[in-house]
C-alpha positions in Angstrom: 102.2 92.3 108.5 104.3 91.2 111.4 106.9 90.0 109.1 107.3 94.2 108.2 107.1 95.3 111.2 109.8 93.5 112.9 112.0 93.8 109.7 111.4 97.5 110.0 112.1 98.3 113.6 114.3 95.4 114.4 116.9 94.6 111.4 116.6 98.1 109.1 116.7 100.3 112.7 119.7 101.1 113.7 119.2 100.7 117.2 116.4 98.8 118.8 116.0 99.5 123.0 112.4 100.9 122.7 109.6 100.6 121.4 105.9 102.0 121.9 103.3 100.3 120.8 100.5 102.4 120.5 97.3 99.6 120.2 98.9 96.6 122.1 95.4 94.5 121.2 96.5 90.8 122.1 100.7 91.4 122.2 101.0 89.8 119.0 103.0 92.6 117.5 104.4 93.0 120.6 105.7 89.5 120.9 107.1 88.9 118.4 109.1 92.2 118.7 110.5 91.1 121.8 110.7 87.7 120.4 113.6 90.0 118.1 115.6 91.5 120.3 113.6 94.4 121.4 114.8 95.2 124.8 111.4 96.4 125.9 108.2 97.4 124.6 105.8 99.9 126.5 102.4 98.3 125.0 99.4 101.6 125.2 95.8 100.8 125.3 93.0 101.9 126.3 91.0 98.3 126.8 91.9 96.7 130.2 90.3 93.2 129.1 93.3 93.8 126.1 96.0 95.0 128.4 95.3 91.9 131.0 95.5 89.1 127.9 98.3 90.5 126.6 99.7 91.1 129.8 99.1 86.9 129.8 100.8 86.6 126.6 104.2 88.8 127.3 104.4 87.2 130.2 107.6 85.1 130.0 109.2 88.5 128.6 109.1 89.3 132.3 110.1 93.2 133.2 111.0 94.1 128.9 107.7 94.5 128.8 105.0 97.1 130.4 101.9 98.4 129.8 99.8 101.4 130.5 96.0 101.8 130.2 95.9 105.1 128.2 94.8 106.8 124.8 97.4 107.8 121.7 96.6 111.6 122.8 97.6 111.0 126.8 100.6 109.5 125.4 104.4 111.0 125.4 108.0 110.2 125.1 108.1 110.1 128.9 105.6 107.3 129.0 108.4 105.0 128.3 110.4 105.2 130.4 112.9 105.5 128.5 114.5 107.3 125.0 112.2 105.7 122.5 113.5 104.6 119.9 110.3 103.4 117.5 106.6 103.5 117.7 104.0 101.1 116.4 100.7 101.8 115.8 97.1 101.8 113.2 96.6 104.0 110.2 93.8 104.9 108.5 94.0 104.6 104.9 93.1 107.0 102.5 90.1 105.3 100.2 91.3 105.0 96.7 88.3 106.7 94.8 90.1 109.7 97.0 93.8 109.7 96.8 94.0 111.7 93.9 91.5 114.5 94.3 93.3 114.5 98.4 97.0 114.7 96.7 95.9 117.4 94.4 94.5 119.4 97.0 97.2 119.2 98.4 100.0 120.8 95.8 97.9 123.0 95.2 98.2 124.1 98.8 101.6 124.3 98.3 101.9 125.8 95.0 103.1 122.9 93.4 103.0 121.2 89.9 99.7 119.0 89.9 100.6 117.7 86.8 104.1 116.7 88.2 104.2 112.6 89.7 107.5 111.5 89.7 109.5 113.8 90.4 109.6 114.9 94.1 108.6 118.7 95.1 109.0 121.0 97.8 105.7 122.8 98.6 104.7 124.9 102.1 101.6 124.5 103.4 100.2 127.4 106.0 96.9 126.4 107.9 95.5 127.4 110.7 92.8 124.9 113.0 90.1 126.6 115.4 
């Protein structure tokens, strides 16, 4: 997965100055990005032990790496200290057995054709939370 991430954020991107690594962990992805030429990686993690491990691992990159102890919801674009060109974070995947039901429900909510599976469709959903 590291190779795909580097290819997407470095090779396929028109500009790769600053990347936010929102789940820094031990710093493996950040290390690969910095080694591939990303100018700066700002690593975010809520675990101080993970930040310490990543800090040691990424020390050879000097000021090109900066760590922030925080969570997703508290980080904004200004946290990076520079314009952000890419964001790396873990995503939960929807279980295969639930995917079709969720897709159909979204299509119904957006007044789209639930039978159409090959062509893109436009729909609009208004959702109020809270």
